[in-house]
ROTI-84582 format. One record per residue: residue number from 1; residue in three letters; x, y, z of N, C-alpha, C, CB in turn. Coordinates in Angstrom, 3 decimals, always signed. Glycine has a CB too. Layout:
ROTI-84582
+-----+-----+----------+----------+----------+----------+----------+----------+----------+----------+----------+----------+----------+----------+
:   i :  aa :      nc1 :      nc2 :      nc3 :     cac1 :     cac2 :     cac3 :      cc1 :      cc2 :      cc3 :     cbc1 :     cbc2 :     cbc3 :
+-----+-----+----------+----------+----------+----------+----------+----------+----------+----------+----------+----------+----------+----------+
: NUM : ALA :        X :        Y :        Z :        X :        Y :        Z :        X :        Y :        Z :        X :        Y :        Z :
...
+-----+-----+----------+----------+----------+----------+----------+----------+----------+----------+----------+----------+----------+----------+
This chain:
ROTI-84582
+-----+-----+----------+----------+----------+----------+----------+----------+----------+----------+----------+----------+----------+----------+
:   i :  aa :      nc1 :      nc2 :      nc3 :     cac1 :     cac2 :     cac3 :      cc1 :      cc2 :      cc3 :     cbc1 :     cbc2 :     cbc3 :
+-----+-----+----------+----------+----------+----------+----------+----------+----------+----------+----------+----------+----------+----------+
:   1 : UNK :   +0.843 :   -1.170 :   +0.000 :   +0.000 :   +0.000 :   +0.000 :   +0.894 :   +1.241 :   +0.000 :   -0.962 :   -0.006 :   +1.219 :
:   2 : UNK :   +0.603 :   +2.220 :   -0.849 :   +1.443 :   +3.412 :   -0.946 :   +1.179 :   +4.371 :   +0.199 :   +1.212 :   +4.115 :   -2.273 :
:   3 : UNK :   +2.096 :   +5.318 :   +0.369 :   +1.912 :   +6.292 :   +1.446 :   +0.689 :   +7.162 :   +1.188 :   +3.162 :   +7.169 :   +1.596 :
:   4 : UNK :   +0.367 :   +7.428 :   -0.109 :   -0.839 :   +8.192 :   -0.416 :   -2.070 :   +7.453 :   +0.070 :   -0.944 :   +8.464 :   -1.921 :
:   5 : UNK :   -2.088 :   +6.124 :   -0.121 :   -3.219 :   +5.324 :   +0.324 :   -3.326 :   +5.344 :   +1.841 :   -3.091 :   +3.886 :   -0.180 :
:   6 : UNK :   -2.190 :   +5.236 :   +2.546 :   -2.201 :   +5.298 :   +4.003 :   -2.727 :   +6.644 :   +4.478 :   -0.797 :   +5.050 :   +4.564 :
:   7 : UNK :   -2.308 :   +7.730 :   +3.824 :   -2.763 :   +9.068 :   +4.176 :   -4.271 :   +9.174 :   +3.981 :   -2.032 :  +10.131 :   +3.333 :
:   8 : UNK :   -4.789 :   +8.636 :   +2.860 :   -6.219 :   +8.683 :   +2.597 :   -7.002 :   +7.935 :   +3.659 :   -6.523 :   +8.110 :   +1.229 :
:   9 : UNK :   -6.569 :   +6.731 :   +3.976 :   -7.270 :   +5.925 :   +4.968 :   -7.258 :   +6.619 :   +6.322 :   -6.638 :   +4.532 :   +5.078 :
:  10 : UNK :   -6.128 :   +7.166 :   +6.687 :   -5.988 :   +7.812 :   +7.991 :   -6.979 :   +8.965 :   +8.142 :   -4.554 :   +8.320 :   +8.182 :
:  11 : UNK :   -7.044 :   +9.878 :   +7.189 :   -7.930 :  +11.034 :   +7.368 :   -9.399 :  +10.677 :   +7.170 :   -7.542 :  +12.138 :   +6.402 :
:  12 : UNK :   -9.678 :   +9.641 :   +6.389 :  -11.074 :   +9.258 :   +6.175 :  -11.712 :   +8.663 :   +7.432 :  -11.168 :   +8.260 :   +5.032 :
:  13 : UNK :  -10.893 :   +8.087 :   +8.312 :  -11.415 :   +7.470 :   +9.531 :  -11.255 :   +8.374 :  +10.757 :  -10.715 :   +6.144 :   +9.779 :
:  14 : UNK :  -10.772 :   +9.572 :  +10.557 :  -10.560 :  +10.522 :  +11.653 :  -11.846 :  +11.301 :  +11.920 :   -9.394 :  +11.495 :  +11.324 :
:  15 : UNK :  -12.181 :  +11.474 :  +13.184 :  -13.413 :  +12.201 :  +13.525 :  -13.329 :  +13.684 :  +13.152 :  -13.706 :  +12.065 :  +15.020 :
:  16 : UNK :  -12.121 :  +14.213 :  +13.007 :  -11.942 :  +15.623 :  +12.634 :  -11.759 :  +15.763 :  +11.124 :  -10.728 :  +16.231 :  +13.375 :
:  17 : UNK :  -10.751 :  +15.119 :  +10.580 :  -10.381 :  +15.298 :   +9.171 :  -11.413 :  +14.743 :   +8.197 :   -9.055 :  +14.643 :   +8.908 :
:  18 : UNK :  -12.199 :  +13.779 :   +8.611 :  -13.231 :  +13.244 :   +7.723 :  -14.314 :  +14.287 :   +7.439 :  -13.859 :  +11.988 :   +8.337 :
:  19 : UNK :  -14.351 :  +15.354 :   +8.235 :  -15.324 :  +16.426 :   +8.027 :  -14.810 :  +17.499 :   +7.062 :  -15.682 :  +17.063 :   +9.359 :
:  20 : UNK :  -13.553 :  +17.359 :   +6.614 :  -12.950 :  +18.332 :   +5.706 :  -12.727 :  +17.706 :   +4.342 :  -11.622 :  +18.862 :   +6.274 :
:  21 : UNK :  -13.064 :  +18.440 :   +3.294 :  -12.760 :  +18.005 :   +1.931 :  -11.278 :  +18.258 :   +1.677 :  -13.654 :  +18.754 :   +0.873 :
:  22 : UNK :  -10.761 :  +17.733 :   +0.583 :   -9.360 :  +17.971 :   +0.245 :   -9.084 :  +19.466 :   +0.042 :   -8.980 :  +17.187 :   -1.019 :
:  23 : UNK :  -10.088 :  +20.184 :   -0.457 :   -9.983 :  +21.635 :   -0.652 :  -11.239 :  +22.277 :   -0.086 :   -9.796 :  +22.004 :   -2.170 :
:  24 : UNK :  -11.044 :  +23.340 :   +0.675 :  -12.165 :  +24.097 :   +1.226 :  -11.909 :  +25.576 :   +0.954 :  -12.346 :  +23.824 :   +2.766 :
:  25 : UNK :  -12.985 :  +26.347 :   +0.802 :  -12.876 :  +27.776 :   +0.517 :  -13.967 :  +28.513 :   +1.275 :  -12.978 :  +28.057 :   -1.009 :
:  26 : UNK :  -13.620 :  +29.692 :   +1.787 :  -14.597 :  +30.529 :   +2.470 :  -14.288 :  +31.988 :   +2.173 :  -14.594 :  +30.262 :   +4.000 :
:  27 : UNK :  -15.319 :  +32.830 :   +2.218 :  -15.138 :  +34.258 :   +1.991 :  -16.126 :  +35.039 :   +2.854 :  -15.324 :  +34.608 :   +0.491 :
:  28 : UNK :  -15.625 :  +36.144 :   +3.399 :  -16.474 :  +37.072 :   +4.130 :  -16.349 :  +38.437 :   +3.442 :  -16.070 :  +37.147 :   +5.659 :
:  29 : UNK :  -17.499 :  +39.015 :   +3.132 :  -17.539 :  +40.289 :   +2.430 :  -18.128 :  +41.322 :   +3.378 :  -18.370 :  +40.192 :   +1.105 :
:  30 : UNK :  -17.318 :  +42.337 :   +3.726 :  -17.773 :  +43.378 :   +4.646 :  -19.016 :  +44.073 :   +4.130 :  -16.674 :  +44.395 :   +4.880 :
:  31 : UNK :  -20.005 :  +44.201 :   +4.991 :  -21.242 :  +44.875 :   +4.622 :  -22.222 :  +43.994 :   +3.862 :  -20.927 :  +46.073 :   +3.805 :
:  32 : UNK :  -21.880 :  +42.738 :   +3.614 :  -22.766 :  +41.827 :   +2.889 :  -22.768 :  +40.451 :   +3.566 :  -22.327 :  +41.703 :   +1.404 :
:  33 : UNK :  -23.244 :  +40.379 :   +4.819 :  -23.184 :  +39.121 :   +5.568 :  -23.946 :  +37.972 :   +4.904 :  -23.726 :  +39.336 :   +6.951 :
:  34 : UNK :  -24.912 :  +38.274 :   +4.062 :  -25.660 :  +37.218 :   +3.379 :  -24.779 :  +36.444 :   +2.400 :  -26.855 :  +37.814 :   +2.641 :
:  35 : UNK :  -23.648 :  +37.001 :   +2.016 :  -22.725 :  +36.333 :   +1.094 :  -21.596 :  +35.600 :   +1.823 :  -22.134 :  +37.350 :   +0.131 :
:  36 : UNK :  -21.510 :  +35.748 :   +3.139 :  -20.414 :  +35.149 :   +3.904 :  -20.506 :  +33.624 :   +3.929 :  -20.412 :  +35.691 :   +5.332 :
:  37 : UNK :  -19.341 :  +32.995 :   +3.750 :  -19.220 :  +31.557 :   +3.948 :  -18.034 :  +31.342 :   +4.883 :  -19.034 :  +30.786 :   +2.578 :
:  38 : UNK :  -17.986 :  +30.179 :   +5.532 :  -16.942 :  +29.895 :   +6.509 :  -16.411 :  +28.480 :   +6.308 :  -17.476 :  +30.074 :   +7.946 :
:  39 : UNK :  -15.153 :  +28.268 :   +6.720 :  -14.601 :  +26.920 :   +6.699 :  -15.352 :  +26.071 :   +7.720 :  -13.069 :  +26.931 :   +6.998 :
:  40 : UNK :  -15.414 :  +24.759 :   +7.510 :  -16.089 :  +23.892 :   +8.486 :  -15.475 :  +24.031 :   +9.882 :  -16.020 :  +22.427 :   +8.030 :
:  41 : UNK :  -16.293 :  +23.836 :  +10.911 :  -15.828 :  +23.941 :  +12.301 :  -14.658 :  +23.012 :  +12.592 :  -16.967 :  +23.633 :  +13.257 :
:  42 : UNK :  -14.592 :  +21.886 :  +11.898 :  -13.499 :  +20.927 :  +12.115 :  -12.137 :  +21.568 :  +11.860 :  -13.676 :  +19.700 :  +11.207 :
:  43 : UNK :  -12.069 :  +22.555 :  +10.984 :  -10.785 :  +23.204 :  +10.691 :  -10.222 :  +23.928 :  +11.913 :  -10.945 :  +24.191 :   +9.536 :
:  44 : UNK :  -11.090 :  +24.342 :  +12.819 :  -10.636 :  +25.015 :  +14.048 :   -9.994 :  +24.046 :  +15.040 :  -11.810 :  +25.723 :  +14.719 :
:  45 : UNK :  -10.194 :  +22.758 :  +14.852 :   -9.649 :  +21.754 :  +15.775 :   -8.221 :  +21.342 :  +15.422 :  -10.540 :  +20.526 :  +15.786 :
:  46 : UNK :   -7.721 :  +21.793 :  +14.269 :   -6.347 :  +21.487 :  +13.872 :   -5.407 :  +22.461 :  +14.576 :   -6.176 :  +21.569 :  +12.319 :
:  47 : UNK :   -4.244 :  +21.994 :  +14.945 :   -3.272 :  +22.794 :  +15.697 :   -2.157 :  +23.294 :  +14.780 :   -2.676 :  +21.970 :  +16.856 :
:  48 : UNK :   -1.693 :  +24.489 :  +15.032 :   -0.629 :  +25.081 :  +14.213 :   +0.653 :  +24.272 :  +14.377 :   -0.389 :  +26.567 :  +14.602 :
:  49 : UNK :   +1.208 :  +23.835 :  +13.246 :   +2.474 :  +23.100 :  +13.246 :   +3.607 :  +23.996 :  +12.757 :   +2.370 :  +21.838 :  +12.364 :
:  50 : UNK :   +3.284 :  +24.936 :  +11.856 :   +4.311 :  +25.840 :  +11.320 :   +3.654 :  +27.023 :  +10.634 :   +5.242 :  +25.098 :  +10.333 :
:  51 : UNK :   +4.236 :  +28.189 :  +10.852 :   +3.782 :  +29.402 :  +10.163 :   +4.806 :  +29.731 :   +9.090 :   +3.596 :  +30.608 :  +11.162 :
:  52 : UNK :   +4.335 :  +29.951 :   +7.882 :   +5.211 :  +30.335 :   +6.782 :   +5.011 :  +31.823 :   +6.534 :   +4.920 :  +29.494 :   +5.488 :
:  53 : UNK :   +6.086 :  +32.568 :   +6.481 :   +5.983 :  +34.017 :   +6.330 :   +6.695 :  +34.446 :   +5.046 :   +6.587 :  +34.747 :   +7.566 :
:  54 : UNK :   +5.970 :  +34.448 :   +3.944 :   +6.581 :  +34.870 :   +2.690 :   +6.839 :  +36.371 :   +2.677 :   +5.695 :  +34.481 :   +1.514 :
:  55 : UNK :   +7.776 :  +36.787 :   +1.850 :   +8.059 :  +38.225 :   +1.728 :   +6.848 :  +38.980 :   +1.202 :   +9.262 :  +38.460 :   +0.803 :
:  56 : UNK :   +6.243 :  +38.433 :   +0.197 :   +5.060 :  +39.038 :   -0.408 :   +3.958 :  +37.998 :   -0.444 :   +5.363 :  +39.580 :   -1.839 :
:  57 : UNK :   +2.736 :  +38.471 :   -0.429 :   +1.633 :  +37.541 :   -0.564 :   +1.004 :  +37.191 :   +0.768 :   +2.096 :  +36.297 :   -1.245 :
:  58 : UNK :   +0.085 :  +36.237 :   +0.729 :   -0.691 :  +35.893 :   +1.920 :   +0.098 :  +35.053 :   +2.918 :   -1.941 :  +35.154 :   +1.519 :
:  59 : UNK :   -0.365 :  +35.076 :   +4.157 :   +0.199 :  +34.221 :   +5.201 :   -0.271 :  +32.802 :   +4.962 :   -0.209 :  +34.711 :   +6.623 :
:  60 : UNK :   +0.619 :  +31.852 :   +5.207 :   +0.270 :  +30.439 :   +5.082 :   +0.621 :  +29.766 :   +6.409 :   +1.023 :  +29.755 :   +3.868 :
:  61 : UNK :   -0.311 :  +28.982 :   +6.903 :   -0.109 :  +28.239 :   +8.141 :   -0.299 :  +26.764 :   +7.854 :   -1.080 :  +28.718 :   +9.255 :
:  62 : UNK :   +0.614 :  +25.948 :   +8.350 :   +0.460 :  +24.495 :   +8.259 :   -0.127 :  +24.052 :   +9.601 :   +1.849 :  +23.758 :   +7.939 :
:  63 : UNK :   -1.281 :  +23.394 :   +9.541 :   -1.928 :  +22.894 :  +10.749 :   -2.002 :  +21.380 :  +10.680 :   -3.341 :  +23.507 :  +10.922 :
:  64 : UNK :   -1.929 :  +20.758 :  +11.856 :   -1.913 :  +19.302 :  +11.935 :   -3.000 :  +18.809 :  +12.874 :   -0.542 :  +18.799 :  +12.398 :
:  65 : UNK :   -3.595 :  +17.696 :  +12.499 :   -4.613 :  +17.066 :  +13.329 :   -3.919 :  +16.256 :  +14.427 :   -5.555 :  +16.158 :  +12.471 :
:  66 : UNK :   -4.325 :  +16.468 :  +15.658 :   -3.726 :  +15.728 :  +16.772 :   -4.242 :  +14.287 :  +16.842 :   -4.014 :  +16.446 :  +18.093 :
:  67 : UNK :   -5.334 :  +14.012 :  +16.156 :   -5.909 :  +12.662 :  +16.176 :   -5.258 :  +11.743 :  +15.140 :   -7.412 :  +12.732 :  +15.927 :
:  68 : UNK :   -5.070 :  +12.237 :  +13.901 :   -4.559 :  +11.354 :  +12.843 :   -3.252 :  +11.844 :  +12.215 :   -5.600 :  +11.206 :  +11.763 :
:  69 : UNK :   -2.760 :  +13.005 :  +12.622 :   -1.495 :  +13.588 :  +12.159 :   -1.535 :  +14.114 :  +10.725 :   -0.410 :  +12.566 :  +12.270 :
:  70 : UNK :   -2.702 :  +14.128 :  +10.098 :   -2.819 :  +14.698 :   +8.760 :   -2.624 :  +16.206 :   +8.854 :   -4.199 :  +14.353 :   +8.116 :
:  71 : UNK :   -1.939 :  +16.767 :   +7.846 :   -1.689 :  +18.207 :   +7.819 :   -2.445 :  +18.877 :   +6.688 :   -0.199 :  +18.485 :   +7.684 :
:  72 : UNK :   -2.689 :  +20.157 :   +6.886 :   -3.323 :  +20.969 :   +5.858 :   -2.690 :  +22.335 :   +5.816 :   -4.824 :  +21.085 :   +6.100 :
:  73 : UNK :   -2.750 :  +22.943 :   +4.648 :   -2.242 :  +24.292 :   +4.447 :   -3.422 :  +25.257 :   +4.500 :   -1.471 :  +24.415 :   +3.091 :
:  74 : UNK :   -3.285 :  +26.303 :   +5.313 :   -4.310 :  +27.342 :   +5.416 :   -3.717 :  +28.644 :   +4.910 :   -4.830 :  +27.494 :   +6.885 :
:  75 : UNK :   -4.394 :  +29.248 :   +3.938 :   -3.937 :  +30.525 :   +3.387 :   -5.072 :  +31.522 :   +3.538 :   -3.497 :  +30.387 :   +1.881 :
:  76 : UNK :   -4.734 :  +32.716 :   +4.013 :   -5.726 :  +33.769 :   +4.203 :   -5.311 :  +34.993 :   +3.407 :   -5.890 :  +34.120 :   +5.702 :
:  77 : UNK :   -6.266 :  +35.568 :   +2.698 :   -6.017 :  +36.825 :   +1.993 :   -7.016 :  +37.857 :   +2.485 :   -6.119 :  +36.642 :   +0.446 :
:  78 : UNK :   -6.593 :  +39.095 :   +2.483 :   -7.448 :  +40.190 :   +2.932 :   -7.286 :  +41.341 :   +1.953 :   -7.093 :  +40.636 :   +4.393 :
:  79 : UNK :   -8.415 :  +41.866 :   +1.513 :   -8.373 :  +43.004 :   +0.609 :   -9.242 :  +44.112 :   +1.184 :   -8.845 :  +42.608 :   -0.820 :
:  80 : UNK :   -8.601 :  +45.267 :   +1.422 :   -9.334 :  +46.407 :   +1.946 :   -9.981 :  +47.144 :   +0.785 :   -8.404 :  +47.349 :   +2.756 :
:  81 : UNK :  -11.296 :  +47.283 :   +0.858 :  -12.046 :  +48.035 :   -0.132 :  -12.861 :  +49.099 :   +0.600 :  -12.967 :  +47.097 :   -0.983 :
:  82 : UNK :  -13.011 :  +50.247 :   +0.017 :  -13.699 :  +51.360 :   +0.679 :  -15.132 :  +51.022 :   +1.085 :  -13.708 :  +52.565 :   -0.230 :
:  83 : UNK :  -15.822 :  +50.211 :   +0.303 :  -17.223 :  +49.927 :   +0.599 :  -17.485 :  +48.467 :   +0.962 :  -18.069 :  +50.306 :   -0.577 :
:  84 : UNK :  -16.512 :  +47.829 :   +1.566 :  -16.708 :  +46.449 :   +2.002 :  -15.499 :  +45.590 :   +1.709 :  -17.925 :  +45.855 :   +1.337 :
:  85 : UNK :  -14.669 :  +45.380 :   +2.690 :  -13.458 :  +44.578 :   +2.526 :  -13.801 :  +43.102 :   +2.375 :  -12.514 :  +44.782 :   +3.718 :
:  86 : UNK :  -12.850 :  +42.345 :   +1.836 :  -13.037 :  +40.908 :   +1.652 :  -11.910 :  +40.137 :   +2.325 :  -13.105 :  +40.556 :   +0.155 :
:  87 : UNK :  -12.282 :  +39.044 :   +2.966 :  -11.300 :  +38.134 :   +3.541 :  -11.626 :  +36.733 :   +3.031 :  -11.304 :  +38.193 :   +5.118 :
:  88 : UNK :  -10.608 :  +36.057 :   +2.499 :  -10.788 :  +34.709 :   +1.976 :   -9.893 :  +33.744 :   +2.740 :  -10.479 :  +34.657 :   +0.462 :
:  89 : UNK :  -10.389 :  +32.523 :   +2.921 :   -9.612 :  +31.457 :   +3.538 :   -9.622 :  +30.255 :   +2.597 :  -10.182 :  +31.080 :   +4.948 :
:  90 : UNK :   -8.447 :  +29.644 :   +2.459 :   -8.274 :  +28.472 :   +1.614 :   -7.641 :  +27.369 :   +2.454 :   -7.402 :  +28.798 :   +0.358 :
:  91 : UNK :   -8.190 :  +26.165 :   +2.380 :   -7.618 :  +25.003 :   +3.052 :   -7.307 :  +23.970 :   +1.985 :   -8.587 :  +24.423 :   +4.144 :
:  92 : UNK :   -6.114 :  +23.381 :   +2.054 :   -5.721 :  +22.294 :   +1.163 :   -5.094 :  +21.188 :   +1.999 :   -4.731 :  +22.793 :   +0.062 :
:  93 : UNK :   -5.649 :  +19.977 :   +1.907 :   -5.069 :  +18.845 :   +2.620 :   -3.735 :  +18.505 :   +1.968 :   -6.031 :  +17.610 :   +2.612 :
:  94 : UNK :   -2.718 :  +18.258 :   +2.772 :   -1.393 :  +17.927 :   +2.258 :   -1.203 :  +16.420 :   +2.204 :   -0.302 :  +18.568 :   +3.122 :
:  95 : UNK :   -0.486 :  +15.960 :   +1.189 :   -0.097 :  +14.556 :   +1.161 :   +1.157 :  +14.416 :   +2.018 :   +0.149 :  +14.048 :   -0.313 :
:  96 : UNK :   +1.538 :  +13.188 :   +2.336 :   +2.648 :  +12.973 :   +3.266 :   +3.954 :  +13.599 :   +2.799 :   +2.853 :  +11.503 :   +3.479 :
:  97 : UNK :   +4.237 :  +13.550 :   +1.500 :   +5.482 :  +14.129 :   +0.993 :   +5.518 :  +15.641 :   +1.232 :   +5.643 :  +13.825 :   -0.509 :
:  98 : UNK :   +4.380 :  +16.300 :   +1.026 :   +4.308 :  +17.746 :   +1.267 :   +4.459 :  +18.052 :   +2.752 :   +2.976 :  +18.318 :   +0.741 :
:  99 : UNK :   +3.843 :  +17.226 :   +3.591 :   +3.944 :  +17.407 :   +5.033 :   +5.400 :  +17.326 :   +5.479 :   +3.099 :  +16.357 :   +5.769 :
: 100 : UNK :   +6.120 :  +16.317 :   +4.994 :   +7.529 :  +16.174 :   +5.351 :   +8.339 :  +17.383 :   +4.884 :   +8.104 :  +14.887 :   +4.745 :
: 101 : UNK :   +8.040 :  +17.880 :   +3.700 :   +8.760 :  +19.029 :   +3.167 :   +8.553 :  +20.268 :   +4.045 :   +8.308 :  +19.316 :   +1.730 :
: 102 : UNK :   +7.342 :  +20.493 :   +4.492 :   +7.038 :  +21.673 :   +5.312 :   +7.524 :  +21.546 :   +6.754 :   +5.552 :  +21.924 :   +5.310 :
: 103 : UNK :   +7.461 :  +20.341 :   +7.309 :   +7.742 :  +20.185 :   +8.744 :   +9.159 :  +19.742 :   +9.070 :   +6.794 :  +19.203 :   +9.326 :
: 104 : UNK :   +9.913 :  +19.294 :   +8.086 :  +11.290 :  +18.878 :   +8.329 :  +12.195 :  +20.104 :   +8.316 :  +11.753 :  +17.841 :   +7.271 :
: 105 : UNK :  +12.955 :  +20.334 :   +9.397 :  +13.853 :  +21.505 :   +9.410 :  +14.955 :  +21.360 :   +8.358 :  +14.485 :  +21.691 :  +10.815 :
: 106 : UNK :  +15.358 :  +22.470 :   +7.746 :  +16.433 :  +22.387 :   +6.758 :  +17.761 :  +21.987 :   +7.399 :  +16.588 :  +23.721 :   +6.037 :
: 107 : UNK :  +18.601 :  +21.319 :   +6.613 :  +19.916 :  +20.926 :   +7.097 :  +20.824 :  +22.163 :   +7.153 :  +20.535 :  +19.821 :   +6.187 :
: 108 : UNK :  +21.698 :  +22.228 :   +8.158 :  +22.624 :  +23.367 :   +8.225 :  +23.603 :  +23.318 :   +7.041 :  +23.404 :  +23.363 :   +9.580 :
: 109 : UNK :  +23.993 :  +24.482 :   +6.597 :  +24.905 :  +24.548 :   +5.442 :  +26.345 :  +24.391 :   +5.857 :  +24.735 :  +25.859 :   +4.701 :
+-----+-----+----------+----------+----------+----------+----------+----------+----------+----------+----------+----------+----------+----------+
């Protein structure tokens, strides 16, 4: 069985991660609450494993499930507009290779 298959089985049987799709999207539009959407509540149960701080662009946080160890990438964007700002959240489930890449500290030079 491949590591991708193990990763799939693990999150599918998890009480937290089974409530999240591989990709989730939410947006809140200032002044238009009827258009607001939110990530599933299960996403709040994941714990921060690493914060990525790019020079430019949105903040990215890697969060990990304490129950099954599956990780996901959370990206948030915010746009200030004079008549109603927008905030978007993106969740992407990571495969094991991506998780290792993000969570393994770099080797000293």
